[in-house]
C-alpha positions as a Markdown table, in Angstrom:
| # | Residue | x | y | z |
|---|---|---|---|---|
| 1 | Met | 42.2 | 77.5 | -23.3 |
| 2 | Ile | 42.0 | 74.0 | -24.8 |
| 3 | Lys | 38.8 | 72.2 | -24.0 |
| 4 | Leu | 38.4 | 68.4 | -23.8 |
| 5 | Ala | 35.1 | 66.7 | -24.7 |
| 6 | Pro | 34.9 | 63.0 | -24.0 |
| 7 | Ser | 32.5 | 61.3 | -26.3 |
| 8 | Leu | 30.1 | 59.1 | -24.4 |
| 9 | Leu | 29.5 | 56.9 | -27.4 |
| 10 | Ser | 32.6 | 55.0 | -26.3 |
| 11 | Ala | 31.7 | 54.9 | -22.6 |
| 12 | Asp | 30.5 | 51.8 | -20.7 |
| 13 | Phe | 26.8 | 52.3 | -20.4 |
| 14 | Cys | 26.5 | 49.9 | -17.5 |
| 15 | Arg | 28.7 | 52.4 | -15.6 |
| 16 | Ile | 27.7 | 55.6 | -17.4 |
| 17 | Ala | 27.1 | 57.8 | -14.3 |
| 18 | Glu | 30.3 | 56.6 | -12.7 |
| 19 | Gln | 32.3 | 57.2 | -15.9 |
| 20 | Ile | 30.8 | 60.7 | -16.3 |
| 21 | Ala | 31.8 | 61.5 | -12.7 |
| 22 | Glu | 35.3 | 60.2 | -13.4 |
| 23 | Val | 36.0 | 62.4 | -16.5 |
| 24 | Glu | 34.4 | 65.4 | -14.9 |
| 25 | Arg | 36.7 | 65.1 | -11.9 |
| 26 | Ala | 39.6 | 64.7 | -14.3 |
| 27 | Gly | 38.7 | 68.0 | -16.0 |
| 28 | Ala | 36.3 | 67.3 | -18.9 |
| 29 | Asp | 35.0 | 70.6 | -20.2 |
| 30 | Tyr | 32.1 | 69.2 | -22.2 |
| 31 | Leu | 30.4 | 65.8 | -22.6 |
| 32 | His | 30.0 | 65.0 | -26.2 |
| 33 | Leu | 26.8 | 63.2 | -27.2 |
| 34 | Asp | 26.6 | 61.6 | -30.7 |
| 35 | Val | 23.1 | 61.4 | -31.9 |
| 36 | Met | 22.7 | 59.1 | -35.0 |
| 37 | Asp | 19.6 | 58.2 | -36.9 |
| 38 | Gly | 20.7 | 55.4 | -39.3 |
| 39 | Arg | 19.9 | 57.7 | -42.3 |
| 40 | Phe | 22.4 | 60.5 | -42.3 |
| 41 | Val | 25.0 | 58.1 | -40.9 |
| 42 | Pro | 25.0 | 54.2 | -41.0 |
| 43 | Asn | 24.5 | 53.8 | -37.3 |
| 44 | Leu | 21.9 | 54.3 | -34.6 |
| 45 | Thr | 22.5 | 55.7 | -31.1 |
| 46 | Trp | 20.2 | 57.6 | -28.8 |
| 47 | Gly | 17.5 | 60.2 | -28.7 |
| 48 | Pro | 16.4 | 63.0 | -26.3 |
| 49 | Lys | 15.4 | 60.6 | -23.5 |
| 50 | Ile | 19.1 | 59.5 | -23.0 |
| 51 | Val | 20.2 | 63.1 | -23.1 |
| 52 | Gln | 17.6 | 64.0 | -20.5 |
| 53 | Asp | 18.8 | 61.2 | -18.2 |
| 54 | Ile | 22.5 | 62.1 | -18.7 |
| 55 | Arg | 21.6 | 65.7 | -17.8 |
| 56 | Lys | 20.6 | 64.5 | -14.4 |
| 57 | Cys | 24.0 | 63.3 | -13.5 |
| 58 | Ala | 26.2 | 65.6 | -15.6 |
| 59 | Lys | 27.7 | 68.8 | -14.2 |
| 60 | Val | 29.4 | 70.1 | -17.3 |
| 61 | Pro | 27.7 | 71.3 | -20.5 |
| 62 | Leu | 26.3 | 68.7 | -22.8 |
| 63 | Asp | 27.7 | 69.0 | -26.4 |
| 64 | Cys | 25.0 | 67.4 | -28.5 |
| 65 | His | 26.1 | 66.4 | -32.0 |
| 66 | Leu | 23.2 | 65.7 | -34.3 |
| 67 | Met | 24.2 | 63.3 | -37.1 |
| 68 | Ile | 20.6 | 63.2 | -38.4 |
| 69 | Val | 18.6 | 64.3 | -41.4 |
| 70 | Glu | 16.2 | 67.2 | -41.0 |
| 71 | Pro | 17.7 | 68.4 | -37.7 |
| 72 | Glu | 15.4 | 71.4 | -37.6 |
| 73 | Lys | 12.6 | 69.0 | -36.6 |
| 74 | Tyr | 14.4 | 67.9 | -33.4 |
| 75 | Val | 16.4 | 70.8 | -32.0 |
| 76 | Glu | 13.7 | 72.0 | -29.7 |
| 77 | Glu | 13.3 | 68.5 | -28.2 |
| 78 | Phe | 17.0 | 68.1 | -27.6 |
| 79 | Arg | 17.1 | 71.6 | -26.0 |
| 80 | Arg | 14.3 | 70.6 | -23.7 |
| 81 | Ala | 16.2 | 67.5 | -22.8 |
| 82 | Gly | 19.1 | 69.5 | -21.6 |
| 83 | Ala | 21.5 | 70.0 | -24.5 |
| 84 | Asp | 23.7 | 73.1 | -23.9 |
| 85 | Ile | 25.4 | 73.0 | -27.3 |
| 86 | Ile | 23.5 | 71.7 | -30.4 |
| 87 | Thr | 25.5 | 71.0 | -33.5 |
| 88 | Phe | 24.0 | 69.9 | -36.8 |
| 89 | His | 25.6 | 69.0 | -40.1 |
| 90 | Tyr | 25.8 | 71.5 | -42.8 |
| 91 | Glu | 25.0 | 68.8 | -45.3 |
| 92 | Ala | 21.8 | 67.7 | -43.4 |
| 93 | Thr | 19.6 | 70.8 | -44.0 |
| 94 | Pro | 19.1 | 73.4 | -46.8 |
| 95 | His | 18.6 | 76.2 | -44.2 |
| 96 | Ala | 21.7 | 76.2 | -42.1 |
| 97 | His | 21.6 | 80.0 | -41.3 |
| 98 | Arg | 18.0 | 79.8 | -40.2 |
| 99 | Leu | 18.7 | 76.7 | -38.0 |
| 100 | Leu | 21.7 | 78.4 | -36.3 |
| 101 | Thr | 19.6 | 81.4 | -35.5 |
| 102 | His | 16.8 | 79.2 | -34.1 |
| 103 | Ile | 19.1 | 77.2 | -31.9 |
| 104 | Arg | 20.4 | 80.4 | -30.4 |
| 105 | Glu | 16.9 | 81.6 | -29.8 |
| 106 | Leu | 16.2 | 78.5 | -27.9 |
| 107 | Gly | 19.0 | 79.5 | -25.5 |
| 108 | Ala | 21.6 | 76.9 | -26.6 |
| 109 | Lys | 24.9 | 77.5 | -28.3 |
| 110 | Ala | 24.6 | 76.7 | -32.0 |
| 111 | Gly | 27.2 | 74.6 | -33.8 |
| 112 | Val | 27.6 | 73.5 | -37.4 |
| 113 | Ala | 29.6 | 70.5 | -38.5 |
| 114 | Leu | 31.4 | 69.7 | -41.8 |
| 115 | Asp | 31.8 | 66.2 | -43.2 |
| 116 | Pro | 35.3 | 65.4 | -44.6 |
| 117 | Gln | 34.3 | 66.2 | -48.2 |
| 118 | Thr | 32.7 | 69.6 | -47.4 |
| 119 | Pro | 35.0 | 72.6 | -47.9 |
| 120 | Val | 35.4 | 75.2 | -45.1 |
| 121 | Ala | 34.4 | 77.9 | -47.7 |
| 122 | Ala | 30.8 | 76.6 | -47.3 |
| 123 | Leu | 30.7 | 78.4 | -43.9 |
| 124 | Gln | 31.5 | 81.8 | -45.3 |
| 125 | Asp | 28.0 | 83.2 | -45.2 |
| 126 | Ile | 26.8 | 81.6 | -42.0 |
| 127 | Ile | 29.8 | 81.6 | -39.6 |
| 128 | Asp | 28.7 | 84.8 | -38.0 |
| 129 | Gln | 25.7 | 82.9 | -36.5 |
| 130 | Ala | 27.7 | 80.0 | -35.3 |
| 131 | Asp | 29.0 | 79.6 | -31.7 |
| 132 | Leu | 30.9 | 76.5 | -32.7 |
| 133 | Val | 32.3 | 74.9 | -35.9 |
| 134 | Leu | 33.0 | 71.2 | -35.8 |
| 135 | Ile | 35.5 | 69.7 | -38.3 |
| 136 | Met | 35.0 | 66.0 | -38.8 |
| 137 | Ser | 38.3 | 64.3 | -39.0 |
| 138 | Val | 36.6 | 60.9 | -39.8 |
| 139 | Asn | 33.5 | 60.0 | -41.8 |
| 140 | Pro | 30.8 | 60.3 | -39.2 |
| 141 | Gly | 29.0 | 57.3 | -37.9 |
| 142 | Phe | 31.4 | 55.1 | -35.9 |
| 143 | Ser | 34.0 | 55.6 | -33.2 |
| 144 | Gly | 37.5 | 54.3 | -33.4 |
| 145 | Gln | 38.2 | 55.4 | -37.0 |
| 146 | Gln | 41.5 | 56.6 | -38.3 |
| 147 | Phe | 42.2 | 60.3 | -38.5 |
| 148 | Ile | 41.9 | 61.8 | -42.0 |
| 149 | Glu | 45.1 | 63.9 | -42.6 |
| 150 | Arg | 43.3 | 66.5 | -44.7 |
| 151 | Ala | 41.6 | 67.7 | -41.5 |
| 152 | Tyr | 44.7 | 69.5 | -40.4 |
| 153 | Glu | 44.4 | 71.9 | -43.4 |
| 154 | Lys | 40.7 | 72.3 | -42.9 |
| 155 | Leu | 41.3 | 73.2 | -39.2 |
| 156 | Arg | 43.8 | 75.9 | -40.4 |
| 157 | Glu | 41.3 | 77.2 | -42.9 |
| 158 | Ala | 38.5 | 77.3 | -40.3 |
| 159 | Arg | 40.8 | 79.0 | -37.8 |
| 160 | Ala | 41.7 | 81.7 | -40.4 |
| 161 | Leu | 38.0 | 82.3 | -41.3 |
| 162 | Ile | 37.1 | 82.7 | -37.6 |
| 163 | Asp | 40.0 | 85.0 | -36.8 |
| 164 | Ala | 39.5 | 87.1 | -40.0 |
| 165 | Asn | 35.9 | 87.8 | -38.9 |
| 166 | Gly | 36.9 | 88.5 | -35.3 |
| 167 | Leu | 34.5 | 85.9 | -34.0 |
| 168 | Ala | 34.5 | 84.1 | -30.6 |
| 169 | Cys | 33.3 | 80.9 | -32.4 |
| 170 | Glu | 34.8 | 77.7 | -30.9 |
| 171 | Leu | 36.6 | 75.4 | -33.3 |
| 172 | Glu | 36.1 | 71.7 | -32.5 |
| 173 | Val | 37.5 | 68.6 | -34.0 |
| 174 | Asp | 36.1 | 65.1 | -33.8 |
| 175 | Gly | 37.4 | 61.7 | -35.0 |
| 176 | Gly | 40.6 | 59.8 | -34.5 |
| 177 | Ile | 41.9 | 62.2 | -31.8 |
| 178 | Gly | 44.2 | 60.9 | -29.1 |
| 179 | Pro | 47.6 | 61.4 | -27.4 |
| 180 | Glu | 49.4 | 60.8 | -30.7 |
| 181 | Asn | 47.9 | 63.9 | -32.5 |
| 182 | Ala | 46.2 | 66.1 | -29.8 |
| 183 | Arg | 49.0 | 68.6 | -30.0 |
| 184 | Glu | 49.0 | 68.7 | -33.8 |
| 185 | Val | 45.3 | 69.5 | -34.0 |
| 186 | Val | 45.7 | 72.3 | -31.5 |
| 187 | Glu | 48.6 | 73.7 | -33.5 |
| 188 | Ala | 46.3 | 73.6 | -36.5 |
| 189 | Gly | 43.7 | 75.7 | -34.7 |
| 190 | Ala | 41.4 | 73.4 | -32.8 |
| 191 | Arg | 40.3 | 74.6 | -29.3 |
| 192 | Val | 37.8 | 71.8 | -28.4 |
| 193 | Leu | 39.0 | 68.1 | -28.8 |
| 194 | Val | 36.4 | 65.3 | -28.9 |
| 195 | Met | 37.8 | 62.0 | -27.9 |
| 196 | Gly | 36.0 | 58.7 | -27.5 |
| 197 | Ser | 37.8 | 55.4 | -27.7 |
| 198 | Lys | 41.1 | 56.9 | -26.7 |
| 199 | Ile | 39.5 | 58.0 | -23.4 |
| 200 | Phe | 37.2 | 55.1 | -22.5 |
| 201 | Asp | 38.5 | 51.9 | -24.2 |
| 202 | Gly | 41.3 | 51.3 | -21.6 |
| 203 | Gly | 38.8 | 51.3 | -18.7 |
| 204 | Lys | 40.5 | 54.2 | -17.0 |
| 205 | Pro | 39.0 | 57.3 | -18.6 |
| 206 | Ala | 40.1 | 59.8 | -15.9 |
| 207 | Glu | 43.8 | 58.7 | -16.3 |
| 208 | Ala | 43.5 | 58.9 | -20.1 |
| 209 | Leu | 42.0 | 62.4 | -20.0 |
| 210 | Gln | 44.6 | 63.6 | -17.6 |
| 211 | His | 47.3 | 62.2 | -19.8 |
| 212 | Val | 46.1 | 64.2 | -22.8 |
| 213 | Arg | 45.7 | 67.3 | -20.7 |
| 214 | Gly | 49.3 | 66.9 | -19.5 |
| 215 | Leu | 50.6 | 66.5 | -23.1 |
| 216 | Leu | 48.9 | 69.7 | -24.1 |
| 217 | Ala | 50.3 | 71.6 | -21.1 |
| 218 | Thr | 54.0 | 70.8 | -21.9 |
């Protein structure tokens, strides 16, 4: 099953509860929350308080993507705020295996993300502790960027690694995803598609989500 995860970074925050309800009715599987600290990436977004408030009106799992340094200091707080999936960047901590284990002990699904320059081979010794692998198909930090073509090969490599180890780990892709390439990333191995601007920028997120779902069903 292909899962769609609208990224709320691109939503209209004056209408956030309404837009969450719209994409949930349209079949969103996760809500993707981009947490940025202005250090690991050159942008600032929100912290646990926003996640806690979104949790009150969201019915589907919250897919919390930590683009922050020292994520090990904050995972417990994001879990308490209501994050169901907590993904950190491999590049942001020297103890990825320990952190994956800790997130799972907190009762959340544990995810690890790779920046565009980080090879999939870096996951070899930790993937058995991951519930989700996130391949970044743009440089993290801003929505609306152009898809990096090398991500197709990285998705194929990650899919091969997951399958070779017989794992149930989900493979997610984030950045520059829309109707024009949704099928191609699925064919490369992705099973969770994060989409922001292509869902929310037109002002009709439910229609945009349903359109992508229809393309994947044909």
